[in-house]
N, C-alpha and C positions, 0 to 999 in steps of 0.2 A: 504493500500500500504506500509506503514511504516513497519508493521509486516512482510510482504513478503520480503522486502529488507533486514531487519535485519536477518531473518532466512537464507536467501541465503548467506549473507556475513560471518556469524559465523558458518556455517556448513562446516565441513572438507570434501572436495569432495572425498577424497580417501576412507573414511569410511562411508560417507553418513549420519553422525550424528554430533550433536553438543557436544563439550566437556562439561561435567557436570559443570565445573568451570565457563563456559560462560553463563549458563542458567540465573543466576540472572542479568547479564549485558543485555542479550537480553530482559528479562522481563522489566527492567528499561527503555530501549530505546523504546520499543513498547508501554509503558504506558505514554509516554511524553504527556503533555496536548496540546502542540503546535506541532502537527505532521509535519507540513510543515517545521519547523525549523530543526527537526530531519532529514528529508529527504534531505534538502539542505546540512546539515553538512556531512551526510554519503556519499552522492554522489560526494563529492569532491574527485579527483583522489588519493591524498595522504592519505585520510582517508580510502577510499575503499581498497587501497593496504595494509594499515596497518592492518585493520580488517581481511583481507584475510590471511595475514601472521600469525596473532594471532590465527586464526581458526585451523591452522595446527601445532601450537606449542605443543610439546609433553606434557608439564606441565606448568600450569600458576602459576608462582611464581615471586617475586620481582627480583630474580636472572635472570630468563628467560627474564623478561622485560628489565633488564639492558643490556642484550646481543643484543636486537633489536636496530636498528639505533636511535640515540638520536634525538628527535624532540618534538615539543609542543604537537603533536597528541599522542605520546607515553605517556607523562606525564598526559595528559588529560584523556586518557583511564585508565591509572593506578589509577588516582584519582577516576574515576567512579567505578572501581572494589573495591577500598578500601571503598568508601562510601556505597556500597551495600554488604559489608561483604565477598567478594570473596578473597581479599588480606588483610593481617593484616596491621594495621597502623604501620608506621615506621617514624623516624625523617628524612624527605627527605632533609632538609637543611644540616644536619650533614653529610649525605651520599654525597651530592653534594660537600660539602667542602672537604671531604676526597679525592674525585675524582679530584677536582680542584687542591688541594695542591700537589697531586702526579705528575700532569702534570707541575705544577709551578717549581718543582725541576729541570726540564730539562732546564730551562732558566739560571741556575747558571753555570758560567764558571769554577770555581775552585771546585774540588771534596771536599776539606776541608770545603769550605763554604756550599756546598750542605749538608754535615753532620750537620753543625750548624743550618741551616734552618730546616732540618728534625727534629732536637731536639726541636727547637722553636715551630714548628707546633704541635708536639706530646705532649710536656710537658707544653705548655702554652695554646694554643688555643683549641686543642682537649680535653685536660683534663678538661678545663672549660666547653666545650660543653657537655661532658659526664656527668657533674654534673647537667645539666639543664633538666627540664622535657621535654622541647621542645626548640630547637634552634630558636631564633627569627631572623627575617630578618636583623635587625640592627646588631646583633652579627655576623651573617654570612658575611655581607658586610664589617664590620669593620675588621674582621679577614683577609679577602682577601686583603683589602687595606694595612693593617699593614705588611703582608707578602710580598706584592708586593714592598712596599717601602724599606723593609729590603733587599730584593734581589737586588734592584737598588743600595743601598749603598754598598753591598758586591761586586757587579760587578764593581762598580766605584773604589773600593779599589784595586781590581785585576788589573784593567787597569792602576792604578797608582803605581803598583809594591809593594803593601803592603797587610797586612792581618788584620783581625779584632783584633788580639792580638797586632798588631803594630799601631792600630788606635790612632791618637793624636787629641787634640782639634783643631789644625791647619787644619788637614785633614777634620774634621767634619764641621768646619766653612766654608771652601772652598766648600765642597760638597753642603752644604745648600745654600750658596750664589749663586751657579751656576744654581740651579734648581728651580722648582716651589715651591709655599708655602706649598704644600702637603708634602714636604720632612720633615717638622716638625713632622709628624706622626711617624717618625723613633724613637722618644723618647720612645715609648712603647717597641720596640725591644731592644734599647740601655739599658734600665733599666733591662730587662730580661738578656741580655748578661753580664752586670756587675754583677748581682746577681749570674749568672751561672759561673762567673770567666772566661768568654770567651773574655771579654774586660776589660781594666784597669779602676779602679774606678776614679771618679771625672769628667768624660766626661759628657757633657750636650748639648742638642739641644736648640737653642734659642726659647723660648716659644712664642706662639701666644699672642699678647696683647689683653687681655679681654676688652670687652666694645667697640671694634672697629666695630663690626658687625652692620649693619643698623637696626634701630628699627622704627616701624610704630608708630607715635605719636598719642595722644588722638584724634585729629581731623581726622587723617587718619583712625583710627579704626572706628570712628563713620561713616565716609563716606563708608567704606567697609561694615559695618553692614547694612547701608541703601541700598547698592547695592544688598546685599543678600536678604533682606526682600521685596524689591520693584523691582523685576526683571520681573514682569508680566508673571510669569510661565516659564521663560527661565532657571531658576535654579532648578534642581531636589531637592526633599525633602532630599535625601541622602547627597547632597552637602551642602544644607542649614544646616542640623544637624551637619555635620562635621565642617563647618565654624563657627558655634556658639561656639563649644568647643575650637577652636583656638582663636577666637577674644574676647571671654568673659572669658574663663578659662585657656588660655595659654597652651593648650594641644599639645603634639607632634603627628604628623601624625601616627607614628608607634603605639602609645598607643591607638589612636582613632580606628585604623584598627582592633585592637585586642578586642574591646569591644564585649560583648555578651549580650543577653537579660536578663541574670541573673544580669547584672549591671544596668539595666534600668527597672523602674516600671511605667506603664502607667495606670491611672485610670481616671474616669470621672472628678474627682476633681483636680488631680495633676499628674505631670510628674516629677519623680526624677531620678537622675543618680548618680552612685557611681564612683568617679574618684580616691579617696584616701580611707580613712577609714570612711568617712562621706557621708551620702546621701545628695545630693544637689537638692533643688527644682528649677524647671525651670518655671518662671512666664511667663505670656503672654507678648510679642509674641514669646518668646523663645521656648515654648512648642509645637507650631503648627507643625513644621517640624517633630518633634519626633512622634507626634500622627499620622501623615500621613505615616511616615516610618514604624511604628508598624502595621498599617493597610495594607500597601502595601510594603513589604520588598524587592521585586524585585528578579529576578533570580529564580522564583518559578514555571516557566512553562517548565523547562527542567529537566533532570535526575540528574543535578549536585548537588543539595542541598536537598536531601530527608528529612534529619533530622537535618539540620544545626541550630546552635544557634547564629551564628554570626549576629551582627547588620548590619555590612557593608559587604555583601556577595561579594565574588570575582567571576571571570569568571572560575577559576579552581575548580573542584569538591571538596566540603567540605572545601574550603579555604576562608579566609577573603580577602578583597580587598588589593591589593598591595599598601603599603604606598606611593610609588612613583607615582602610577597612581592617587591616591587621591590628592596629592599635585599638580599634573599636571592639574587636573580638576579645582582645586580651584585657580590656578595661573591666570586664566582668570579674577578673581575678586580681588585678592590681593596676595602679597608675603607672603606665609605661615610662613616662618622663621622670617621675619621682624615683622609680626603681633604677632607671639607668644612671641618674645622677648619684643616687645612693651607692650603687655598685662602684662607680668610678671613684667616689669619695673613699670607700673602703680599700679599694685596690692600691691607691696611692700610698697607703700605710704599709704595704707589704713588699713593694718592689720599686726599683729606681724608675724615674720618669721615662728614660729612653727605652727601657725594656718593655714597659707597659704600652707605650706608643707604638713600638714596632710590632708587638704581638697582636694588639687589638685593632691596628689600622687607623689610629688617631694621629693627629699632628702632635709633636712634642709640646707645642705652645698650649694646646687644649689640656693635655694631661698635667702640664706644669701648673696651670691655673687651678685644677682640682687639687693638686698636691699642696698648693699654697693655702687653699681653703681648709684642707684637712689639717695642715699644720697649725693654722690659726685656731681651729676648733679644739685641737689637742692642747694648745697653749692656754686657752680659756678654761679647759677642764683642769689643768694643773694649777692655775691660779685659784680656781674655786676650791680645789682640794686643800691648798695651802691655807686659804682663809678659814675653811672649816676646821682644820687642825688647830689654828691659832685660837679659835673660839672655845675649844675643849679645855 
């Protein structure tokens, strides 16, 4: 039945034939291991309508896809065609950022400011993206956020009768005080503007005080690990494996999502994983979830991942899991940010900065900052202990 439905939907009724470009897609859909899932997906009205529109599209290219109505179905089918060799691979996040930034310019009230933001996008963000092999989701989201905050600042200046060139520290302090804490992100735009001579030198955003983010302490980490390992089958192996990397090795969700099976080695004797430049052995019971994940990687019953190498497969064809989706799943067990910061805080008490950075794939500067915070906390503990002894 699945084969019949696919043939009917992807055949151009005016010509009575299927476009050659769609034959690999039809073959992939018809060969799905779980036919019922395929039929359920295809028979949804919006999916049926999209495939019928695709069947009569004169030429199947990324450009012709871009002209179709924007939807999750469009991007899912585009991913399928890419995974099965019909469409060439392209950096989708870079394309999305270009489209988003073009629309963002419409939110700027002053034409002069519109030109400034256009330059900021082109010569700061897009130039950096063009130098990357593939734009990461973190880079994409940070670039959007930085431009959004920069537009907010420029529109605020317009509303107060001044320009970026006339921006003073008094303006900047007032703008920052009136709004949310995310306005501090404008420091990235401000540094660029000063370097580009679009704003006067010496201006500064009040920085975020480091060390103020909540951290999961050692007892909290132990409790979280206990929940991960003793959940009576309620926590999937994928979530257990990711939780281990956060609670034991302080990894960020974005880096976990990008892991491939080239980074992991599973043998009868040992499971190792490479986070930085060194292979790390996972002892029992840390290795159990990884062994199960290697045996049953998931998402292998559909046409979405025919040749994928991702450890944490996503719902979109050929893509890894969305880091935000991963943290949402783990939030039922613990706060991923607090856990990661707590882990790094504890690790810096156990080994030199250089070794931790090399092993976990962090920059030495980042680990040095955590080591400084850890030492400061320890110093406060010693001072408090001395005061308590003096009172006895």
